[in-house]
Structure formats: structure tokens, C-alpha cells
N, C-alpha and C positions, 0 to 999 in steps of 0.2 A: 377494462382497455391496459392495463401492464400484462396482463398471462398472456393475451390473446398477439398485442410485438412484439413482448418476447420469443414465443412459438412460431412465430410467420418470420419472422428475421435471422433467429437464432444458429440455423445449421449455416448461412453465410456470413452472421457476422462472430462463429467459436471457429467459423475456414481461418479468421488472420489469423492466429494461435499456430507459431512454427517450435517445433521440438517439441511437443508433446500434442493429444489428437483430447478438449477436456468432454465431458461426458456431455453427452445432449438433451435437453429437458426427459427427452419417451425415455429416457434410459434412466434416469435418474430415479435409484434407490435410497433407502436409509437414512443414511445423512444427508448425503447428497442430495438428497430428496427435497431434506428438507430445509435447509440451508438452500436450495435455488426455488421450494416455493416464497418463500423470506424478498431474497432478492429482488420475485417480478414482483413483488407488496409493494416491497418501501420502493425501490430504488427506480419502479418504470420499467426495466429492462431483464432479463440475465443481461450481465454485462461482462468483459470480454475477459476483463483485470483480472477479474472475480471467477468466473468459469475457470480461466484456467488453471486455477491449482486443482479442483476437482481430481483431476490421477492424485491426486493425496488428498485422501477429506476431509481431516480434522485436523491436513492446514488450510483447507479452505473455509472452514468454518472461524480459524483461524481469523484471518485475513474479513470475513465480513462481519464478527462482531465488535474489533476497529477501525472498521470503515461506517458501518453502523451508528454504532453509540455513539462517536465521534463527530459525526457528517449529518446524519439524517435522523436520527430522536430527537424527539422538541427538548430543545434545551434554553439555555439563559442568551446564547447567544444569538438563535436565529441564523437559521438558513442562508442568506445572503449572506452571509459573511461567512458564512464556513465555505461558502462557493468560491469566494473569494481567495482565502488562505488558499481554499483546492490549487485553485486557479493558477495564484503566485510561485506557488513553492514547486507545481511544476513546473511554469517557465524559469526557474532559477537552478533547475534540473536538469533543461533542456529534455522533457519527457513533453513533445507534440502533439501527441495521440492525449495525453488525460489533460492539457493545454484548451483542447479541442472539445474534451468533455462538458466539461470542467467552465468554461465559459460562454459557453450555449447556452444553459443552465444558468448562468448567471447572466447574463444576456435577458434570458424568459423570465426571469422573475423579475428586476428592476432594473431600471436608469442608473447609467453610473451617478454614482454617488462621495462629492466631494469630499464627505466626513469620512469614508473610508480609506484616501488613500495616505493616512500612518498606520492603516493594519494592514495593505497592500503593500508597502511598502519592508516593513515588517517582515511579513510572510515571504519576501523576496528574497531577504538576506539570513534565514531564520535559522539554516545547519551554518551555520560561523562563530568560532568559536565568540563568546561574547555578543549573542544579541540579546539578550535578556526576554522577561515573560515577554507579550503582546503588550498596544498599547489598551489593551483593554481589564478592567479590575474584577476578581470575584468568582464564579463559576465559569462565566464566560468566556474567560483570560482559560480556563485551565482547559474548558473543551477547544478551544482556536488552538493553545500546542498541542491540543492529540488528535486536531485537525491535518497538523503541522506534522507532526512524528506518520503520521498515517500512512501520511503523502511521500513521506521520505522514505518506508516502504514501498509502496503501492509504482513507486517511479520508475527504482529500479527495477518489480519486476514486469511493469509493463516492455522499460525498453533494450531489459531480455525476451522476453515472449514473444511482442508483440510488433507492429511497425507504429507508421510514423502518425496514423488519425485510424478512427473508428469509420472514417470512407472509403469508400470502393478505390483501390488506387488507380481503377480506371474512370474515374470519374472526371471530366473537363476542370483546369483548376477555375476558370471561370464559373463554375457552377458550387466550388465550393462551399460558399458564402449562403447562396441560397438551402442548400442542403443542410448545413448549420443552423441555419433560424428553424427548416423545420426540425430536424435533430431536436431543441432547445421546446420550441412550441411540445413536441412531444414527452417532451420528460416532464415539463411544468406541473401535469395536475398533480404525479405522484409526489412530486415537491415542494409544491402546498400544502400538501396532504399530511395531517401530527400523524408522526409516526411516534407511537408508546417508547418511552426512555425501558431499557435490561429486557425491551422484546426477544430479544438475541442470544439472553447467556445461558438459556437452557439449554442451547446445542453442543455448550461444554462445558464438562464440570469445574467444581470450584477449587482455588488454588490459588499459593499466597505471592501476594503482589510480591518483586522484586525491589530492593531497594531503590534503582536508578530508574523504578514506574513511582519511585513515590509518591510523589509531585497530582497523579493523578489520582490518589485515593483521596479528596477534599469530596469529588462525584462520585457519588458511589458507583452510579452507572460506568464508568470508564474505570473506575479500579477493576474490579470484577470483569469488564472486559477484557484490558490488558493483562490483567495477571491471570485471565486464562487463556488469552488467544499466546502468551510469553511460554507457558507450559508447552501447549501444544507445539510453538512452532522449535521448542528445545529440544523437546524429545526426538521429533523430526532429524535437526540439526547431530544428533546421538546416533542415532538410527543409520545416516549415511553419509556422517562426516565423521575421519579419525579424530581420534582426541586428542590428533601431533596440529590438525589440521586449523581443528577450532583452536588451540589456542595459540598456532599463529595467525591468526584473522581477528583475534581479538584483540590479539597485539599491534596488530600496523592497526585498530582500529582505536585501542586507545588512543596513538598517538595521534592520529586524522588531527588536522588543522583546518580540515571543508575543503580546501582543494585537492580537486582531483587529480591522479599520479600520470606520470606522461613524461613527455611526449611517447606514445604510443606504450606499447604493456610488455614490454620487456624487464619492468619491475616486481613485474607477477611472478613473471620464471624466475628470475633471480630471488627472490621472496623464497617458492617456494624446491631452487634446489636446496635447500638444507635437510630436505625431506626424505625419506624412501622413494625411488623414485615410483612405485605402486603408489602412494598419495600425493603425488604431484599434480595430478588432470586434476582432483575436489581442490587443491589446494588454489590453482589457481583461478577455477571455476569463482571460489568464494570468494578471494581477492576480489577478482574483476564485479563481480557481483555487487561487494560490499561497495566499492570507493569507485567502480571505472566501469556500474553497468555497459554504458552504450558499448566499451570493448568487447563484451561478452558474442561473439559470435558463433558461426558451424563447427570449426574446427574448436574449439576449447571444447563444447558441447558435447561432438565425438567424441575425444577426448577423455573428457567426461564419463561416458556412458561404454569407453569400450571396458571401463576399470571399474563401473557402478553400473547397470545396468538397471534398466528400469524405470518408466515417466518417474512412479513417486518417486523415485531416489533423485530425479532432477527439479523437482517444484524442492521436496523438503530441502535441501541440497541450496535450490538458490536464495530458500525463504529463510531461511538461517541465515545468509548472512547478508541479507535486506536488512532484516528484525536486526539485528548484531550493528550495522551502520545508523540505523533508523532511532536505535534508544538512548544511541550514541548522539547525536542532535538534540534528544531532548533535554542531554546537559545544559545546552547552550542556550534551547528554546523556549525552560517552562516558566513560570511562575511558582514563588515561594509557593512550597504547601499548601492547600486553605487546611483550616482545623477540621477532621472524621471525629466521626460521632465519640470515639472513644475519648479522642486528646481533650473534649469539650466538655465530660463527664466529671 
């Protein structure tokens, strides 16, 4: 059912992606085809927030690794709690597309549970200094923090490359509620089906776990997924963004307080002004994606593409910036690291 639904709706759904042309399922080859097969099987359809990465296959795989192993893989936290975190983080980031998708899936899986209110409240403010780990202990807490960081990444990519809803823009307002209920019902079978942990890891080679992601290491599949994904995204960023641009963005993100800069985006231009003119378009794109993704528009993208042509370049640059900011939020919302097998011996 998942593959059939995906193939029936893919062209229309992927047509909502802006600035790049995602690979269509029938044209997918190699790594892209392998990722698409897993997405259709485990998510229930070829999700545009994943497929938008397809012009850059290693980054596509990286996105899928962190999404699958944090939210979809069977674990201690459970899918209902994971979908709640995904929805609330997306609401906190004003990402209505992801709110629609994960809110509809959550409502299709279970009725509202008052016992989950503390988790919802934590997720909504998890991208603020001092948020602390989720109100859930052990492996479940690590899993839910990983979901939060994953959606800090995905929300930024969706805000840049997609619109406000997975529903067709011409759909009348009164039809949105029923359409989202149908969408949730279509997603429910895959959401209820067990997804073996670690099933995506073979898509990317092993890599060392960065220090700032050490908290994921107590759940082996998460440590592996984030290590491999971080390496692929870092390699893409290094290909597309000059060293001074990455240094500028890293510096701004390290001093970020969780509040979107503004008003307006003049701050990004002022920060980029210290760089050579040829590097400023990349700096503006990366700064805005990391810290104010709603401010990225066709002009920002066009200026970047004029200096750095190619859809793969755009995806890799935006992905690096989005993950840089997402990893920063992990320092605020992650629980204390669990003992790993090596430290427990």
C-alpha cells in the first residue's frame, strides 16, 4: 500500500518542492533508489521533506538516517510520543507543513493523552538554552531528544524548500480538516508497523561520533545514524561553502540564544559584509537557513545559485546550515549521555 500510494501521489507532491527538482521514483537509481525504497516502506509514502534532498544523494541518505532511526524505528519511547515531539517542535519553529503531517499522523494513532502534556511542553521549548532533557528517562529520553534535533533540522529544510502544507494549495479551507484526517488514516498502517532498528545504517559508511552528538551514543542505532549523517552533511558543506563562510555561521550559531534574529534579514547581510563579495551570497543563505529559515526566498536562493550553480550545491549548503543549528539545540535539550557498551565494561 505504501509503495502504491507513493507512486500515485509522488509527481503532484514532489511538484510542491521549490528551487530544486526532486528525483521522481521511476527515475531513481543507486543510493537515491535505495533510500526511496526504504522511505516508501517505513514511512508509508515518499515524503517530500525527504525527497527534496535527492539532488544530493549522500545528504538524502543522511536526512533519512536521522529521521528513520529517531522517529520510525521501534524503540523505547514509542511512535506516539515521537510524533508528539515532532509536531510540537515543528509548532515551536512555525513549520506548518510538518505540523500538518505529524499532527495528522498523531491523531490517527491515538487520542489525546493528558499524561503526555509535560512531554509536549518540553518539546515546544526544547530549542532554548536551559531546556534540559525530556521528562522521560533512559533510552526513551535519548530517542525523543533525537527526534527533537531531527525536526530542528527538517523544519529548516522544509521552510526553505516547501510551502505551508502537504495539502494542495487550491483545496478550500473547509476541506482541510477532512483531508488531513484522510491523510492520517493513510499514514496509520505504516506508523503502526514495526520498523527494525538500524535498518537504514547501511546506506552510509561508518564515521566517528562528534563530541557534540555524544549523547546519542547510549542508543547504538542513534549514535551510528547521527555519526554517519553528520559526516555526510559536513562533507557536502565543505564542498559548497568556503571555509570562511562555515566559520562565520558556526560562530554565529555558537552564540545564538534560540531567538530568531530580526526583524528583517539585514543582520545576515551585515554579518556577511566582512567576507569577500564572492562569498557573501553563500553566507547569507547559510545564516538565514540556520537562524531564520522563513527569511530565505527566491532572491536569496538566486544570488547563491549565481555564485554557486547546481541543485546539489543548494541542497548541500542548506543542509549543512540546518544541521549546524540543529546540533546546537541538542546541547540544550539532550539528556545526560547513557553508558555505552565500552564505558560499561
